[in-house]
N, CA, C and O atoms as a DFTB+ gen file, in Angstrom:
340 C
 N C O
     1  1      -2.875      12.435      71.814
     2  2      -3.139      11.283      72.718
     3  2      -2.010      11.677      73.569
     4  3      -1.158      12.327      72.964
     5  1      -1.775      11.455      74.822
     6  2      -0.929      11.498      75.497
     7  2      -1.173      10.064      76.633
     8  3      -2.152       9.718      77.295
     9  1       0.273       9.449      76.464
    10  2       0.643       8.390      77.217
    11  2       1.294       9.039      78.265
    12  3       2.257       9.752      77.983
    13  1       0.860       8.892      79.684
    14  2       1.633       8.994      80.924
    15  2       2.568       7.920      81.298
    16  3       1.960       7.505      82.285
    17  1       3.639       7.155      81.211
    18  2       4.096       6.808      81.749
    19  2       4.751       7.092      83.452
    20  3       5.038       8.258      83.723
    21  1       4.968       5.983      84.563
    22  2       5.499       6.037      85.462
    23  2       6.681       5.166      85.764
    24  3       6.691       3.943      85.623
    25  1       8.020       6.159      86.339
    26  2       8.970       5.518      86.789
    27  2       8.967       4.805      87.821
    28  3       8.648       5.504      88.783
    29  1       9.200       3.568      88.157
    30  2       9.117       2.831      89.530
    31  2      10.364       2.088      88.917
    32  3      10.656       1.801      87.756
    33  1      11.080       1.853      90.298
    34  2      12.013       0.633      90.104
    35  2      11.620      -0.790      89.750
    36  3      12.351      -1.631      89.228
    37  1      10.426      -0.920      90.093
    38  2      10.052      -2.315      89.764
    39  2       9.546      -2.695      88.547
    40  3       9.267      -3.868      88.297
    41  1       9.351      -1.427      87.458
    42  2       8.912      -1.512      86.142
    43  2       9.984      -1.009      85.405
    44  3       9.539      -1.266      84.287
    45  1      10.999      -0.515      85.209
    46  2      11.880       0.064      84.695
    47  2      12.251      -0.546      83.217
    48  3      12.300       0.047      82.139
    49  1      12.486      -1.867      83.507
    50  2      12.221      -2.468      82.511
    51  2      11.312      -3.098      81.129
    52  3      11.342      -3.630      80.019
    53  1      10.569      -2.580      82.157
    54  2       9.008      -2.796      81.068
    55  2       8.709      -1.691      80.325
    56  3       8.081      -1.824      79.275
    57  1       9.037      -0.703      80.682
    58  2       8.728       1.063      80.507
    59  2       8.662       0.795      78.795
    60  3       7.604       0.740      78.169
    61  1      10.221       0.620      78.106
    62  2       9.877       0.798      76.992
    63  2       8.771      -0.318      75.777
    64  3       8.202      -0.059      74.717
    65  1       8.872      -1.445      76.530
    66  2       8.209      -2.561      76.084
    67  2       6.519      -1.321      75.713
    68  3       5.863      -0.981      74.728
    69  1       6.513      -1.066      77.195
    70  2       4.449      -1.018      77.502
    71  2       4.675       0.383      76.234
    72  3       3.734       0.225      75.456
    73  1       5.504       1.600      75.767
    74  2       5.265       2.624      74.436
    75  2       5.042       1.953      73.605
    76  3       3.988       2.305      73.074
    77  1       5.771       0.517      72.822
    78  2       6.315      -0.039      72.115
    79  2       4.422      -0.559      71.733
    80  3       3.738       0.010      70.883
    81  1       3.957      -1.683      72.578
    82  2       2.638      -2.216      72.620
    83  2       1.887      -1.409      72.186
    84  3       1.454      -1.527      71.040
    85  1       1.351       0.175      73.424
    86  2       0.861       0.879      73.521
    87  2       0.384       1.905      71.832
    88  3      -0.704       2.270      71.385
    89  1       1.794       2.057      71.337
    90  2       1.881       3.081      70.405
    91  2       1.357       1.882      68.861
    92  3       0.711       2.246      67.878
    93  1       1.837       0.630      69.103
    94  2       0.979      -0.174      67.940
    95  2      -0.458       0.067      67.962
    96  3      -1.282       0.232      67.063
    97  1      -0.525       0.046      69.059
    98  2      -2.502      -0.389      69.748
    99  2      -3.030       0.653      69.138
   100  3      -3.716       0.458      68.135
   101  1      -2.821       1.911      69.606
   102  2      -3.304       2.694      69.439
   103  2      -2.448       4.026      69.103
   104  3      -1.888       4.807      69.873
   105  1      -2.534       4.020      67.726
   106  2      -1.566       4.779      67.117
   107  2      -1.886       6.591      67.100
   108  3      -1.272       7.462      66.484
   109  1      -2.948       6.704      67.924
   110  2      -3.272       7.986      68.141
   111  2      -2.283       8.639      68.961
   112  3      -2.184       9.865      68.906
   113  1      -1.228       7.670      70.033
   114  2      -0.846       8.352      71.105
   115  2       0.200       8.971      69.866
   116  3       0.583       8.466      68.810
   117  1       0.531      10.602      70.656
   118  2       1.643      11.032      69.665
   119  2       2.591      11.755      70.552
   120  3       3.622      12.280      70.130
   121  1       2.162      11.768      71.954
   122  2       3.033      12.182      73.117
   123  2       3.208      11.141      74.355
   124  3       2.278      10.532      74.882
   125  1       4.476      11.062      74.689
   126  2       4.548      10.457      75.869
   127  2       5.092      11.186      77.113
   128  3       5.826      12.159      76.944
   129  1       4.760      10.753      78.401
   130  2       5.220      11.578      79.686
   131  2       5.586      11.141      80.130
   132  3       4.752      10.434      80.695
   133  1       7.139      10.765      80.644
   134  2       7.625      10.232      81.654
   135  2       8.148      10.899      82.805
   136  3       8.939      11.842      82.816
   137  1       7.508      10.183      83.977
   138  2       7.199      10.926      84.922
   139  2       7.769      10.128      86.087
   140  3       7.752       8.903      85.968
   141  1       8.366      10.764      87.407
   142  2       8.601       9.683      88.618
   143  2       7.584      10.147      89.401
   144  3       6.748      11.039      89.252
   145  1       7.944       8.973      90.695
   146  2       6.775       8.975      91.652
   147  2       6.911      10.781      92.684
   148  3       7.748      11.659      92.891
   149  1       5.656      10.494      92.993
   150  2       5.519      11.722      93.756
   151  2       5.728      11.567      95.000
   152  3       5.139      10.669      95.602
   153  1       6.701      12.496      95.703
   154  2       7.443      12.317      97.033
   155  2       6.377      12.394      98.029
   156  3       5.785      13.441      98.291
   157  1       6.109      11.094      98.662
   158  2       5.592      11.168     100.373
   159  2       5.306      10.108     100.735
   160  3       5.017       9.119     100.062
   161  1       5.405      10.313     102.521
   162  2       5.884       9.365     103.420
   163  2       5.914       8.043     102.904
   164  3       6.935       7.381     103.092
   165  1       4.953       7.549     102.281
   166  2       4.695       5.961     101.658
   167  2       5.962       5.731     101.065
   168  3       6.626       4.762     101.434
   169  1       6.553       6.832      99.820
   170  2       7.653       6.667      99.251
   171  2       8.498       6.892      99.864
   172  3       9.319       6.050      99.501
   173  1       9.065       7.629     100.807
   174  2      10.222       7.832     101.351
   175  2      10.298       6.531     102.341
   176  3      11.399       6.023     102.551
   177  1       9.366       6.109     102.819
   178  2       9.060       5.054     103.480
   179  2       9.918       2.885     102.888
   180  3      10.385       1.889     103.439
   181  1       9.558       3.431     101.412
   182  2       9.808       2.432     100.808
   183  2      10.558       3.040      99.393
   184  3      10.112       2.968      98.248
   185  1      11.465       3.480      99.710
   186  2      12.622       4.522      98.986
   187  2      13.027       3.238      98.425
   188  3      12.687       3.023      97.262
   189  1      13.888       2.088      99.226
   190  2      14.721       1.866      98.390
   191  2      13.996       0.613      97.277
   192  3      14.440       0.119      96.240
   193  1      13.241       0.482      97.717
   194  2      12.625      -0.673      97.021
   195  2      11.748       0.151      95.603
   196  3      11.802      -0.349      94.480
   197  1      11.002       1.400      95.873
   198  2      10.602       1.948      94.811
   199  2      11.351       2.858      94.286
   200  3      11.053       3.031      93.104
   201  1      11.931       3.310      94.534
   202  2      12.775       4.875      93.855
   203  2      14.302       4.322      93.183
   204  3      15.323       4.349      93.870
   205  1      14.299       3.843      91.807
   206  2      15.445       3.704      90.773
   207  2      16.603       4.827      91.270
   208  3      16.322       5.905      91.794
   209  1      17.788       4.404      91.028
   210  2      18.764       5.265      91.053
   211  2      19.219       5.652      89.705
   212  3      18.660       5.108      88.753
   213  1      20.097       6.463      89.499
   214  2      20.447       7.154      88.521
   215  2      21.029       6.700      87.631
   216  3      21.427       7.571      86.858
   217  1      21.299       5.636      87.335
   218  2      21.900       4.589      86.463
   219  2      20.633       3.934      86.080
   220  3      20.310       3.930      84.892
   221  1      20.103       3.539      86.715
   222  2      18.966       2.294      86.303
   223  2      17.869       2.941      85.963
   224  3      16.838       2.286      85.817
   225  1      17.860       4.507      85.748
   226  2      16.776       5.065      85.347
   227  2      16.867       5.474      83.724
   228  3      16.123       5.505      82.743
   229  1      18.582       5.834      84.156
   230  2      18.969       6.559      82.600
   231  2      18.333       5.332      81.400
   232  3      17.503       5.479      80.503
   233  1      18.842       4.544      81.682
   234  2      19.220       3.362      80.770
   235  2      17.770       3.516      80.370
   236  3      17.530       3.784      79.193
   237  1      16.726       3.363      81.281
   238  2      15.097       2.753      80.849
   239  2      14.557       3.956      80.206
   240  3      13.654       3.867      79.373
   241  1      15.272       5.520      80.693
   242  2      14.741       6.708      79.817
   243  2      15.152       6.865      78.426
   244  3      14.414       7.337      77.562
   245  1      16.432       6.432      78.213
   246  2      17.196       6.583      76.917
   247  2      16.490       5.536      76.145
   248  3      15.951       5.726      75.054
   249  1      16.538       4.268      76.880
   250  2      15.670       2.891      75.586
   251  2      14.129       3.546      75.150
   252  3      13.718       3.364      74.004
   253  1      13.130       4.493      76.378
   254  2      12.220       4.854      75.921
   255  2      12.309       6.168      74.888
   256  3      11.421       6.181      74.037
   257  1      13.199       7.199      74.855
   258  2      13.249       7.961      74.165
   259  2      13.547       7.688      72.578
   260  3      12.952       8.158      71.609
   261  1      14.601       6.825      72.613
   262  2      15.168       6.419      71.137
   263  2      13.683       5.401      70.433
   264  3      13.563       5.418      69.208
   265  1      12.854       4.741      71.104
   266  2      11.582       4.145      70.898
   267  2      10.691       5.456      70.264
   268  3      10.425       5.597      69.070
   269  1      10.315       6.337      71.319
   270  2       9.651       7.483      71.063
   271  2       9.821       8.267      69.816
   272  3       8.928       8.774      69.137
   273  1      11.272       8.294      69.588
   274  2      11.960       9.110      68.329
   275  2      11.416       7.808      66.662
   276  3      10.902       7.870      65.546
   277  1      11.822       7.131      67.321
   278  2      11.709       5.889      65.947
   279  2      10.036       6.387      65.266
   280  3       9.634       6.742      64.158
   281  1       9.551       6.221      66.313
   282  2       7.362       6.589      65.719
   283  2       6.959       7.919      66.126
   284  3       5.897       8.260      66.647
   285  1       7.913       8.584      65.826
   286  2       7.312       9.967      65.862
   287  2       6.660      10.610      66.880
   288  3       5.961      11.570      66.553
   289  1       6.729      10.276      68.165
   290  2       6.703      10.197      69.096
   291  2       6.987      11.265      69.775
   292  3       8.199      11.412      69.618
   293  1       6.458      12.386      70.662
   294  2       6.804      13.626      71.246
   295  2       7.523      13.231      72.781
   296  3       7.005      12.146      73.046
   297  1       8.165      13.473      73.558
   298  2       8.438      12.860      74.697
   299  2       8.654      14.132      75.586
   300  3       9.374      15.078      75.269
   301  1       8.060      14.043      76.532
   302  2       8.011      15.298      77.862
   303  2       8.540      14.716      79.027
   304  3       8.087      13.609      79.318
   305  1       9.458      15.244      79.816
   306  2       9.934      14.675      80.807
   307  2      10.799      15.863      81.841
   308  3      11.262      16.964      81.545
   309  1      10.786      15.280      82.861
   310  2      11.360      16.904      83.741
   311  2      12.614      15.716      84.141
   312  3      12.214      14.570      84.346
   313  1      14.032      15.977      84.244
   314  2      14.768      15.286      85.347
   315  2      14.761      15.705      86.631
   316  3      15.300      15.024      87.504
   317  1      14.191      16.801      86.886
   318  2      14.485      18.027      88.373
   319  2      13.775      16.697      89.328
   320  3      14.286      16.545      90.437
   321  1      12.773      15.861      88.992
   322  2      12.302      14.790      89.623
   323  2      12.706      13.499      89.866
   324  3      12.270      12.773      90.760
   325  1      13.630      13.200      88.975
   326  2      14.248      12.087      88.861
   327  2      15.619      12.075      89.434
   328  3      16.349      13.056      89.292
   329  1      16.099      10.753      90.231
   330  2      17.434      11.217      91.228
   331  2      18.370      11.118      90.091
   332  3      18.577      10.472      89.064
   333  1      18.993      12.438      91.058
   334  2      20.167      12.924      90.398
   335  2      21.880      12.259      90.589
   336  3      22.853      12.853      90.125
   337  1      21.959      11.211      91.198
   338  2      23.050      10.417      91.720
   339  2      22.947       8.840      91.750
   340  3      23.878       8.169      92.195
């Protein structure tokens, strides 16, 4: 079962906790997909509020990946759509 996580500035510190809760509650989860926002006019207009910078997102991604490894959960992610600087 795949768990899809969306990286938004407002939820960065919660994503590792969400993965932990879901993996403990639903042991069938064996893949986690890390996803950024799809660029749209709404996102562009609220970018400062919604889109994390590289440092912010990398901390959350690293914590999530560490937790996934500890729980034998495969992780899928695409850096191409995350901020590069």
